[in-house]
C-alpha angles and dihedrals in degrees: 000000000000124000109245115198116173124221104235131213108216115194117185110216113185118196117197116183126195102228139166120244096264104013141031134201101284095049099035095100098032130096127196129232127175132207130179125226128186126210115234104234094201096225089312130110108239114220108250103162116126090019096272092307090149096048132105136185126235120252092251090049090233097112138042113205110205121187113225108207094190098063099015093240131130113233110219107210117195104217094188092054096030093229141119096249098186146333113240111211121218129185116244095203137029133043091322095038123135093207123227131290100040111189104185142352127218127199108228098183139319094310110019134076136180126221117206114206133170097270103018149029115216132190118218138179113234091251089067103261117139110231101179142348128210109204110201092207088068090068099071097277101181090018133093102289106044109017128209091255091056125084135191108233117237096250101089138157121215112203106189094180094062094029091236135132115205126200146132118273116212121199110212092198102057098012093236125147133213138181104253123208115189111199101209099197096047097034089230133137128218117199122198125188117235116211094198089059095054093098096045095100088066089065101043110113126205125200116193127192131163091267107032145021115210126193119201116198124194114258120277134189135200121180134166118229116176105310095339134088112214111210121189140165138199099249102059141033091222116110133204121220115198114193105215092200100046097033092229134135126219123189116212113200124188138196111222120203094194106044140018114279093230144357112277108166125104121238140193101252103183118071137175102178133054091233093054094047097045092048094051096039087051089056089050091059093046086070117073118292127195126210123202118275121251134200127245106204097190096052093032094228139112122239127199128187126213129179147182121210116225122228113263114233097180134030110011089204090065117105109264116259118225142191104233127205132190125207125193127209134184123238092277089052096252109152111247103167149354134195145172112250109213091178088070118065102171139042109293110250122206106340143167141165120260127173091348094307131101116240116203121187117242128180104224111189090325092310125115108258139162135210105221112209115204125191116202138165 
């Protein structure tokens, strides 16, 4: 199997916006309001562990598909009716098995879904039939292209039209990250360096105890929009656009008037006690943090949250409070506005745009709820 390494075109695109101190053009005539909705569980217990990390929304934004790791089902949540509509069962073992340790699910279209596990990504119909499986070991795991100390992170995008699987490859040895492109027909891997990820090793924490060593990476995002992948991380507001047709990378850099553009402080990264880790990891979140951008179909713009946690002076068990900011981009990811969002006082959990509003997951007395953020003139 030959090693395929693409020559990349990197175009630095700098966006500098003229903004006011607290608002910029897009948000200047808008005001925020927030309502709370709760999903009717229909005598079931909706799976809320990991704050909907393994959930995905349908293309028409009508349904949220939430993977339940306890019974290996997918909970189909009707967001129009605010009700758990049905639970879709999937085998864990056998010819139609999902396998264990599912990290995330992705909705492909109206009747297909992918399950991303440690060693494989599998495509299923919603009636439980396995349509294809991508075994990562078939792509020279332990060989020259993707080595045994490299891993494909759980956020992956299966593109059946081009027979490709996209994801982020993490090297455990030197803590570097690459965009990984698995060519399913040729069983080859392309790796592309990502300049906005070069400083990531400065923010990778390790907690060591007699029984376990845990590595905590900053948050990362990869989403497909039209022919582009949009790649982001927690430490910088810069974005990477990968054109899947031209095999080119573009770096979009931005100049925020409300927050820092990236993390710059130094941190103690190696820890052996809970107290040491929690104190330093808390400092890490008190510097600016960036979440992945998301698309608002109705308004034809992208949004992106960022936040800074505030130092707690009282009970350390209390949920951390944050100052939350929202940035708007046009379809070409040019920055068109940014604003402070006083209605939000903590890091936004799982969120998406639906019908021109922003839905943010909220656990309300162990029920699935959402804060629905509305912007109006």
